[in-house]
C-alpha positions, 0 to 999 in steps of 0.5 A: 234079633239085635241091632247088627242082625237087623242091619244085616237083614236090611242089607240082604233085603236091599240086595234082594230088592235091587235084584227084583227091581232090575228083573222088573226093569228087564221084563218091562224092557223085553215086553215093550221091545216085544210089543214094538217088534210085533206091531211094527212087524205087522205094519212093515213093508216087505223087506223092512225089519222091526228088529232095529226099532224094537232094540231102540225102544228097549234101550230108551225104556231102560234109560228112562226107567233107570234115569228117572229112578236115579233122579228121584233117589238123588232128590231124596238125598237132600234129607227127610225134610224134603219128603215132609214138606212134600206132604205139607209139613211145617217145621216145629221150632223148639220155642213154639208157643203151641204146648202140644207141639212143645210136648212133641218136641221134648219127647223127640229131643229126649228120645234122641239123647237116649238113643245117641242119634242126632235130633231129627228135623221135626214137622207137623202135618197141620192139614191132616186130621188122621192119626199118623207119623213117619220118618224119612231121610237117608240116615240118622244124620239127615232124618226128619220125623213128621206127625199129623195134627190129629196124632198130636191132639188125640194121643196122650203122652204115653201113646205119643211116646210109643209112636215116636219110639216106633219112628225112631226104630225106623231111623235106627234100623236103616229103614229110611234109606231102604224106603228112599230106594224103594220110592226111587225104583218104583218112580222109575217104572211109573214114569214110563206109564205116565209118559205114554199116558201123556202121549196118548192124551196129546195124540187123541185129537190127531189120530184120525189124520194119521196114516197106518203108522200113526195108528201103530204108534198109538197101539204101541203107546197103549201097550207100553202104558199098560206094561208100565202100570203092571210094572208099577203094580209089581213094584207096589207089591214089593213095597208092601211086602217089605213094609209089612215086615219092617212095620212089625219089626218097628213095633217090636223095637218100640216096645223094647225101647219104652218097655211099655206096650200099652202106649203103642197099643193105645195109639193103634186102638185110637186109629182103629176107632176114630172116624179119620183113622190114619188117613192122609189127605195129601196128594203125595200120600201114595209115594210115602205110604210105606213110610207111615206109622199106619196105613194112610189109605185103604188098599188091597196090597196094604203097606201095613199089617192089619191094626187088629193083628198089630195090637194082638202081637203087642198085647196077647191078652186082647181077644179078637171079640173084644177088639171092637169094644176097645176101639170104641172106648179108645175113640171116646178117649181120643175125643176127650183128649182132643177137647180137654188137652192136658199139658202137665206132661209137656216136660216130655217123656216123664218116665214111669214112676214120676219125673225126678229132679235133674241129677246130672252133675256138672263137674269141671271137664278137667277134673271129672271123675271117671265112673266104674263100668262093670257091664260086660263088653258084649252087653255094652256093644249090644246097646247099639241102636237101642235105648231103655228106661234107664237111658230115657230117664237119663235123657229126661234129666239131661234135657232139664240139666242143659241150661234153658238158654242153650235150647233156643240155639237149635232153632236156626243155623246162625244161632247153632253156629254161635253155640258151636264155636262157644263150646269150642273156645279155648280157656287160654287167652292167647289161644282164644285171641287166635280163635277170635281172629279166625271167627272175625275172618270167616264170619265178621265182628257181629258173629264174634260178639254173639259168641262172646255173649254166649260164653257164660251160659255155654260154660255152665254145660256139664262135660258129659252133656256137650256132645248131646247138646251138639247133636241137638244143633245138627238139624239146624246146621243141616239147613245151611247151603252146601258152601256154608256147610263146607265153610263151617267144617273148615273154620271149625277145624281151624278153630280147634287147631289154634293151639296146635293140638286137638283134644278129645272133645274137639276131635269128636265134635269135628268128626260129628260135624263132618258126618252130619254136614256132608253134601248130598253127593258125599253121602255114603252107605251105612254099612259095607261088606268088608271084614275086619281082617281086610281092614287090619291096619285101620283097626289097629290105629283105632284101638291104639288111639282109644287105648292112649286116651284111657291112661297116661301110663304107656304100659297100661295103654299097651295092655288095653290095646292088646285086650281089644285087639285080641278080640277083634283080630285074634289071629294077627294082632299088630303090636301097639304103637303111639299114633302121631297126628292121631285125629287125622289117623282116626278120621281116615281109619273111620272112613275105611271101617265104615265099609265093614259088615254089620257083624264085623262092626259088632265084633269091633265095638266089643273089642273097643269096649274091652279096651276102655273097660280094662281098668274098670273105669270110664272117663268122660273123654273115653265115653265121648270118643267111644260114642263118637266112633260108634256114631261115625260107624252108624252104630249109635250107642246110648249115653252109657257113661252118663247113665251109669254116673 
């Protein structure tokens, strides 16, 4: 099952769960209405009807459930950091002096470069001694990964890498959005039960002074509370069933990413062997149980498959009778790692075979030599939502190739803005002067001075590493307020337009900013249900823009356009034409094409690769544009250009 099939499966699961949730709400409403009708009917005076109160109770119940679910879902749209902080998470800064946290940060940073997604916010659950982790958020743009202190201190680099790869698979497979919806829906059912429990606690001392109708109210409250908890029970069962399936998928994806099942196996064996296991102590653990790497508590309807099953699915050579001996050995190793930590691998992934010296070149952006691309378009498109050892090795080298002075800019929103504008600054003196005025007007002289101080180190960044560097800034920029985000998007757009044109890097950067810095109310679904044919005009514009940036020869651009369009829309390919104001046209087309079905996006990306690969050459501009388009469509591609160069 490839990335697109997993996305399609997630869409089907979401639709099925929505139906199950609405059915549960309907049953709860009918049950409560029935209870009200029966109880009031028993107490009613002759001629009084119980129908009105029963209908009213049903309407109120439905509104409470749906309103509470909507409230909880909307509160989670603020990003995964909200969930991490609710469990006592502390954000990890890259410049931390804690070597264990720095190693974790480097592992996550390199994995984000390898997968092509923006760096998630990273949290440590300091008070948690169990070995666990989770990913939360609505999409890769606002994701957060939280890891317990127990995992950080007891897992070696290989095991930590396996756990983080597991969490990244949740990010890439769309599990986080599904988890957020499940959390909101079950919360709505829980509110009904909690409200009735509070009512009963308040009514207990006054019940003796009430008349018969007061007793009826208490009877109704007891019944409603029981029905509410039954609804929650059913909701938890749904959560557990879906979560067990997604956990197995995440384990398989993690092995596919790392090509090394032993890291994940080692982590699972340690969980089974150490006394604290994967236990989470936070009072909020119940709400996020289905998000965790391993079960956070013992329960009958577990959100995770049994550890022994997960281990044997990853390594069939492990016999059932050897499991206890292996877990005991893993527990001893966990204690040894905790007592004698080794941080010679703090560099991060350190791919198997050793850490090589950085080999990422730093050509001038204007003269960067295109590289040959001999991979079939279908193969390139299949890389979406994945990464392998090649990308991991490149990510390690890329992180080391990014000047050390630039890494600290990802620690705060102010510093991230400084580097962002330094990367956007034009080389022409007249253009730079107009850009300085835009910064002075928007942020003041102090910001302008910091940008000027940053220009020398920003200028050493290799062209193919500009977008990966920008993606590492996005978590810090997401911490800005909504007005600050809007201002940054506006100033960045003005900054890019000061020379009356937008180059490919400027367009890619502003597109990534727009996608990452949307307010919670602007968030959109990652995939829709449209076909390519229904979006034919937008498909045509996208291919025309990509074809025009692969060559200066209009005839070669036309052939490249036709090669892609014949694959995407074989029945009705529109003729090629140069797109005026192409950045605006590209932005509008991508907004429309985001509503495509996952399999339609797969065909679209295969066609785009046919367009850029027609001449068997891939430039930095083409690579940046292709990856930005895929990221905007929520189909992140790993750094195919860099991995091949």
